[in-house]
C-alpha positions in Angstrom: -2.1 -5.9 15.6 -0.5 -2.2 15.9 -2.8 0.6 16.9 -1.9 2.2 13.5 -3.3 -0.8 11.7 -6.6 -0.8 13.9 -6.7 2.9 12.8 -6.2 2.1 9.2 -8.7 -0.8 9.2 -11.5 1.5 10.8 -10.8 4.4 8.7 -12.0 2.2 5.5 -15.0 4.0 3.8 -17.0 2.5 1.2 -16.7 4.4 -2.3 -19.4 5.9 -4.2 -22.3 4.1 -5.8 -20.5 3.3 -9.2 -20.7 -0.1 -11.1 -18.0 -2.5 -10.1 -15.2 -2.8 -12.3 -14.0 -6.1 -14.2 -10.8 -6.0 -12.1 -9.5 -4.4 -8.9 -6.1 -3.6 -7.3 -4.9 -5.2 -4.2 -1.5 -5.7 -2.4 0.5 -4.8 -5.5 -1.4 -7.2 -7.8 -4.6 -7.0 -10.0 -7.6 -9.4 -9.4 -10.2 -10.4 -12.0 -13.9 -10.9 -11.3 -14.7 -14.8 -11.5 -18.4 -14.4 -10.6 -21.1 -12.7 -9.2 -24.8 -13.0 -8.0 -26.8 -10.0 -7.7 -30.2 -11.7 -7.7 -30.0 -13.7 -4.5 -31.1 -12.1 -1.0 -27.4 -12.1 -0.3 -25.5 -10.5 -3.4 -21.8 -11.7 -3.8 -19.2 -10.5 -6.2 -15.6 -12.4 -6.2 -12.2 -11.7 -7.6 -9.0 -13.8 -7.9 -5.5 -12.6 -9.3 -5.5 -12.2 -12.9 -3.1 -15.3 -13.3 -5.1 -17.8 -11.5 -8.2 -19.7 -12.6 -11.4 -20.2 -10.8 -11.2 -23.7 -9.8 -7.2 -23.6 -8.5 -6.7 -20.2 -6.9 -4.7 -19.1 -4.1 -6.1 -15.7 -3.3 -9.4 -14.3 -3.3 -11.6 -11.1 -2.5 -15.3 -11.1 -2.1 -17.8 -8.7 -1.9 -21.2 -9.6 0.2 -24.0 -7.6 0.7 -26.6 -8.3 3.6 -29.6 -6.2 3.3 -31.4 -8.0 6.4 -28.3 -7.4 8.6 -28.1 -4.0 10.3 -25.2 -4.3 13.0 -21.8 -5.2 11.9 -20.5 -5.6 15.6 -23.1 -8.0 16.5 -22.6 -9.8 13.0 -18.8 -10.0 13.7 -19.4 -11.3 17.1 -21.4 -14.2 15.9 -18.8 -15.0 13.4 -16.1 -14.9 15.8 -18.3 -17.3 18.3 -18.8 -19.5 15.4 -15.3 -19.4 14.5 -14.1 -20.6 17.6 -16.7 -23.6 18.2 -15.2 -25.1 15.2 -11.9 -27.0 15.9 -10.8 -26.8 12.2 -10.4 -22.7 13.0 -7.8 -21.0 14.9 -9.5 -17.4 15.7 -6.7 -14.6 15.4 -8.4 -11.2 15.5 -11.9 -10.0 16.1 -12.4 -6.3 16.7 -15.5 -3.9 16.6 -15.7 -0.2 16.7 -18.5 1.7 15.8 -20.6 0.4 12.9 -17.5 -1.9 11.8 -16.0 -5.2 12.8 -13.3 -6.9 11.6 -12.5 -10.8 12.2 -9.5 -13.0 10.8 -8.9 -16.8 11.6 -7.0 -19.5 9.9 -9.3 -22.4 8.7 -7.3 -25.7 9.0 -9.4 -29.1 8.3 -7.5 -32.0 9.9 -5.9 -34.0 6.9 -7.0 -31.3 4.3 -4.5 -30.6 1.4 -5.1 -26.9 2.0 -5.6 -24.1 4.8 -7.3 -20.9 4.2 -6.5 -17.5 6.1 -9.5 -15.3 6.2 -10.4 -11.8 6.7 -14.0 -10.5 7.0 -14.4 -7.0 7.5 -18.1 -5.9 8.0 -19.5 -2.2 7.5 -22.7 -0.2 6.7 -22.4 1.1 3.2 -23.1 4.6 2.4 -26.3 4.8 0.3 -27.5 1.0 1.0 -29.4 -0.9 3.7 -27.9 -3.8 5.8 -24.4 -4.5 5.8 -21.4 -5.0 3.3 -18.5 -7.6 4.1 -15.0 -7.2 2.4 -13.4 -10.9 2.7 -9.7 -11.7 1.8 -9.0 -15.5 1.6 -5.2 -16.8 1.2 -5.4 -20.6 0.4 -2.0 -22.5 0.7 -0.5 -25.8 1.5 -0.1 -26.5 5.6 3.5 -27.4 6.6 3.4 -30.4 8.8 6.6 -29.3 10.7 4.7 -26.2 12.0 2.0 -25.9 14.8 -1.2 -24.4 13.7 -0.5 -21.0 15.1 2.8 -21.1 13.2 1.0 -21.6 10.1 -0.7 -18.2 10.2 1.2 -16.3 7.1 3.7 -13.9 8.1 2.2 -11.7 5.5 -1.1 -11.3 7.5 0.1 -7.7 8.7 0.5 -6.4 5.6 -2.6 -7.7 4.1 -4.7 -6.2 6.9 -3.1 -2.8 6.0 -3.3 -3.1 2.4 -6.9 -4.3 2.8 -7.7 -1.3 5.1 -6.1 1.1 2.3 -8.0 -0.4 -0.5 -10.9 2.0 -1.7 -13.1 -0.3 -3.9 -16.4 0.7 -5.1 -19.3 -1.5 -4.1 -21.2 -2.8 -7.0 -24.4 -0.4 -7.7 -26.5 -3.4 -7.1 -25.3 -3.4 -3.6 -26.2 0.2 -2.9 -30.0 0.0 -4.1 -32.5 0.5 -1.6 -34.3 -2.5 -1.1 
């Protein structure tokens, strides 16, 4: 990953405490909200491209709020360690700086019809306790002619940059003090 992308990724700041929109923009596309669970201990809101459906999506953006977690670096390191222990995963990046962490990897269970490239970005949200996570998942069919490492999407660098430049407001429910 180039230093400029690192700078962009860690320059990402959560926006103000406004209600989450029913759609968001990312990487030249609009995403619609498909689910939200704001009543659980871990709050979750999910989006997919507007032309896709909840049972057959290729890309997804997920926001999570973990009010009980406080250390983004430690949480990112734990996820990275977990990823590396599972043979169905190929770790790609794990970077921590300040109160933020980024982890990306390829999930490729043997014999599965689909692979998933995932990016997790942990940060301390302004105006809330705990941690927030922004997650991007790209789902695609594996190519048996390529090695696992070669299957990591070529677009990942663009997605990392676009992800870092996105300025999504967290759902208001994430920002309430517990």
